[in-house]
Structure formats: structure tokens, C-alpha cells
C-alpha positions as CSV (number, residue, x, y, z in Angstrom):
1,M,137.5,105.4,138.8
2,T,134.9,108.5,137.1
3,D,131.4,106.9,137.9
4,I,128.7,107.0,135.1
5,S,124.9,107.4,135.1
6,V,122.8,106.3,132.3
7,A,119.1,106.8,131.8
8,T,116.9,105.2,130.6
9,V,113.5,106.3,129.0
10,N,110.7,103.8,127.9
11,Y,109.1,105.9,125.1
12,Q,105.7,105.0,125.0
13,V,103.5,104.3,121.7
14,D,101.3,107.2,122.2
15,K,103.6,109.2,124.2
16,R,103.4,112.8,123.5
17,A,105.6,115.1,126.4
18,W,107.3,116.9,123.6
19,L,105.2,118.2,121.7
20,L,104.5,122.1,121.7
21,S,100.9,122.1,122.9
22,P,99.1,118.3,124.5
23,H,98.2,117.6,120.8
24,G,99.9,119.3,118.8
25,T,97.6,121.1,116.9
26,D,96.3,123.7,119.1
27,P,96.7,127.3,117.7
28,G,100.1,128.5,117.5
29,T,101.5,124.8,116.9
30,T,99.5,124.6,112.7
31,P,101.2,128.0,111.4
32,S,99.4,129.8,108.6
33,I,100.4,129.0,104.6
34,T,100.1,130.5,101.8
35,L,99.6,127.5,98.8
36,D,101.9,128.0,95.0
37,V,99.0,126.5,92.8
38,S,101.2,126.2,89.8
39,A,103.8,123.6,91.4
40,F,101.8,121.2,91.9
41,T,100.4,118.8,89.2
42,A,96.3,118.9,89.0
43,A,96.8,114.8,88.3
44,T,98.9,113.8,90.7
45,H,98.3,116.1,93.7
46,Y,94.7,117.7,93.7
47,P,93.2,115.1,91.0
48,N,89.6,115.7,92.9
49,G,89.9,118.9,93.5
50,Y,91.6,119.5,97.5
51,F,94.5,118.8,98.4
52,L,95.2,116.1,101.4
53,S,96.2,116.7,104.3
54,G,99.3,114.5,106.1
55,M,101.0,115.7,101.6
56,P,104.6,116.8,102.5
57,L,105.7,120.4,102.0
58,G,108.5,122.5,100.9
59,K,109.0,126.2,100.4
60,I,109.9,127.5,97.7
61,T,112.8,129.6,98.5
62,A,112.2,132.4,95.5
63,T,108.8,133.4,97.3
64,G,107.9,132.5,100.7
65,L,105.1,130.0,99.1
66,Y,104.9,126.1,99.4
67,G,105.1,123.4,97.1
68,P,105.2,119.6,96.9
69,Y,108.1,117.8,98.8
70,S,109.6,116.0,96.3
71,V,112.2,112.7,96.2
72,T,112.1,110.2,93.9
73,D,112.3,106.1,94.1
74,E,113.8,104.8,91.2
75,V,112.3,102.8,87.6
76,Q,114.2,100.4,85.8
77,T,112.6,98.9,82.8
78,I,113.2,95.4,81.6
79,T,112.8,94.4,77.5
80,V,113.3,91.4,76.1
81,G,114.5,91.4,72.0
82,G,116.1,89.4,69.2
83,S,115.2,86.1,68.3
84,G,115.8,82.2,70.0
85,L,116.0,83.9,73.4
86,T,115.9,81.1,76.0
87,S,116.4,82.1,79.5
88,F,118.2,84.9,81.4
89,T,120.0,85.9,84.4
90,L,119.6,90.0,86.6
91,T,123.0,90.8,88.0
92,Y,122.3,93.8,90.6
93,S,125.6,95.3,92.2
94,G,127.2,92.4,91.6
95,Q,124.7,90.0,92.9
96,T,123.5,87.5,89.9
97,T,120.0,85.8,90.4
98,T,119.0,82.5,89.4
99,S,118.0,81.8,85.2
100,L,114.3,82.8,84.7
101,D,112.1,82.0,81.9
102,D,112.4,84.0,78.6
103,Q,108.6,84.0,79.3
104,A,108.9,84.8,82.9
105,T,105.6,86.5,85.2
106,A,106.7,90.1,87.2
107,A,105.8,87.9,90.1
108,E,108.6,85.6,89.5
109,V,111.1,88.7,88.2
110,Q,110.0,90.1,91.1
111,A,110.8,86.8,93.5
112,A,114.4,86.2,91.5
113,L,115.8,89.8,92.6
114,E,114.3,89.4,96.2
115,A,116.8,86.5,96.1
116,L,119.2,88.4,95.6
117,S,121.6,89.4,99.1
118,N,121.5,93.0,98.3
119,I,118.0,92.9,97.8
120,A,115.4,92.5,101.1
121,V,112.3,91.9,100.4
122,G,110.3,94.4,100.2
123,D,113.2,96.7,98.6
124,V,111.6,95.9,94.8
125,T,108.2,95.7,92.9
126,V,108.1,94.3,89.3
127,T,104.9,94.4,87.2
128,G,104.3,94.1,83.6
129,S,103.5,90.9,81.1
130,A,104.4,87.6,81.4
131,G,107.5,88.0,78.7
132,G,107.8,91.5,79.4
133,V,108.3,94.4,79.5
134,W,108.8,94.1,83.0
135,T,108.4,97.7,85.8
136,V,110.7,98.0,88.5
137,T,110.0,100.1,90.7
138,F,112.3,100.7,93.4
139,G,111.4,101.2,97.7
140,G,111.9,100.1,101.1
141,T,115.6,100.4,102.1
142,L,115.7,101.3,98.5
143,A,113.6,103.9,98.1
144,D,114.7,107.5,97.2
145,T,118.0,106.5,96.5
146,N,120.3,106.5,92.5
147,V,120.9,103.4,92.7
148,A,123.0,100.8,90.9
149,A,121.6,100.1,87.0
150,I,120.2,95.8,87.3
151,T,122.4,94.2,83.9
152,S,121.7,91.3,82.6
153,T,122.6,88.7,80.5
154,P,120.7,86.8,78.0
155,T,120.9,83.3,76.5
156,G,119.7,81.7,73.2
157,G,120.2,82.8,69.4
158,T,120.0,86.6,69.0
159,G,117.8,87.1,71.8
160,S,118.7,90.4,74.2
161,V,117.5,91.9,77.4
162,T,118.0,95.6,78.0
163,I,117.6,97.5,80.9
164,A,116.5,101.5,80.7
165,T,116.6,103.7,84.0
166,T,113.2,105.9,83.3
167,T,113.3,107.8,86.7
168,A,116.6,108.0,88.5
169,G,115.6,107.8,92.2
170,G,117.1,109.9,94.6
171,T,115.9,112.8,92.6
172,E,115.1,116.2,94.8
173,G,112.8,118.7,93.8
174,T,114.1,122.2,93.9
175,G,114.5,126.0,95.3
176,G,113.5,124.8,98.5
177,L,111.4,121.8,97.9
178,E,114.1,118.6,98.0
179,V,113.4,119.9,101.5
180,C,110.4,119.5,103.6
181,A,109.0,122.2,105.8
182,G,106.6,120.0,107.4
183,L,103.4,118.0,106.4
184,L,100.2,120.5,104.9
185,F,97.3,120.2,108.1
186,A,94.1,120.2,107.0
187,A,92.6,118.9,103.3
188,V,92.9,122.5,101.6
189,K,90.6,123.2,98.0
190,V,91.7,124.1,95.0
191,P,90.3,127.8,93.3
192,S,90.0,125.9,90.0
193,L,91.1,122.6,88.0
194,T,92.3,124.6,85.0
195,D,93.1,128.0,86.9
196,T,97.2,127.3,88.4
197,T,98.0,130.7,89.6
198,K,96.0,131.1,92.1
199,D,97.7,130.9,95.4
200,V,95.3,129.5,98.5
201,G,95.5,129.3,102.1
202,G,96.2,126.3,104.3
203,S,98.3,125.3,108.0
204,L,102.0,123.4,108.6
205,H,101.7,120.1,110.5
206,V,105.0,120.6,112.1
207,H,104.6,119.2,115.6
208,G,102.7,115.3,115.9
209,F,103.3,112.1,117.2
210,V,102.8,108.3,115.2
211,K,100.0,105.9,116.4
212,L,101.7,102.5,115.7
213,S,98.2,100.6,115.4
214,K,97.2,102.9,112.6
215,L,100.1,102.6,110.5
216,P,100.1,100.0,107.2
217,F,103.1,97.7,108.4
218,T,104.1,94.8,109.7
219,L,106.9,94.1,112.0
220,D,109.9,91.2,112.3
221,A,109.9,88.5,114.3
222,N,112.1,91.5,116.0
223,G,109.6,93.9,116.7
224,Q,111.7,95.5,113.8
225,T,109.9,97.7,110.7
226,D,111.5,99.5,108.5
227,L,109.6,102.9,108.7
228,K,111.1,105.9,109.0
229,L,109.8,108.7,111.7
230,I,110.3,111.9,111.1
231,H,110.6,115.0,113.2
232,F,109.6,118.2,112.3
233,V,110.9,121.3,113.7
234,A,109.4,124.3,112.9
């Protein structure tokens, strides 16, 4: 019988051994890049006149310039109509909620969806007024995914419940922006909030480490989280 040796490595929270440099920010590890201002949306990407550090970027194939890496979470709306509606249920991928009152709050709709076996707590966020319209945004384990459409069964009169997909999940950028090339290393001032034709310089953070104590998430009883770690390689 052949002996097989197994090596076990314990990775510390702040382990830096895999970095190209001691801190991942030394010269040579943050390549200079040029941002294409016209590829960004002012209200979304630089509302205060700056591209903020940590923004994920993609490289535009046609020009070699950098723009916003793009992938979307799915958004669906639930709207009640007709007359005499008293209650309704929602069904997602074969699983059906308990009965919801026609004047249910957003929190009640969210709780009903999260009670399904195929939707975990944190996978949906529901907003809106009591009685709708409710907006369901998918996240958590369903983030960046083209999820199934919710359906509904109404009860009472001629009442109806209409579900519409307003943002398809998993929709990515094109022309190179669908591939994340790294993160913007330092904040960059936009030349002009009204002139989107200019290109500006920046730097790309392609190596780094994650400090768990600084991240905005909580661990479950088993010390697990749905945090996704990405190792960028230049």
C-alpha cells in the first residue's frame, strides 16, 4: 500500500504570505490604468465627483481603458389589483408561502418568502407600503443570478396579483466589463461632472488580503458566512 502524506495549513485571518509584496500596495503591485469616464453613470458611480476606492473594474476590450464591472441582482415587483381580494399566496420554484393578507406589510411578505425551504434569510429584501406595490430584491445566495419568477394565487372576488421582473438577475456588462479585472486602488477625482468624454488615470488593486474583523457581516453558530472571497491575479 502506498503511503499518502497530507499537509494541513491553517490560514490566519490576516495571512499575507500569498501577496506579491508585504502589503500588496508597494510599487509594481498596483498597475497604472486609465478610466473611461463615459463608461460610468454619474449618479451611480461618482455622485460626489469621485470614483471611490474599492470599486470593481473591468477592462474594455476595444480600447484597453477601464470601466465599471457590472453584474445585477434580480428585482421583481408584486402588485395587487381587481376588487375583493382578501388574501394571496406566493410560489417560488415550486415552494408556496402561507396565506398573506391583501394588506400585508413588506416585512410580512419578506418573512413569508424567507420561510420557504429554497429561500434563506437574507436572500430577499422586500420594500413597499402595506398592500403593495412590493419590490423584491434578490441577494445573499441568490445574488447575481437570473432567478425563477415568483407566481401568485389570489383569493377573493376578482382580485389579482401581478408579478413583474423589472431587473433581470445575472445580467452582466459587455465588451470586457463582464470580467472583473481588479479594484480601484485609490479614489480618483472626475474631471467634470458634466463632461463624460475625458479619460482619467488611476491604479488597479489586484492583490490584497481580507481582514475579517473589518467586514460588515455576522457568523452563524458554525462560524460560517456567505461571504465570497475573490483572489485577483494580474
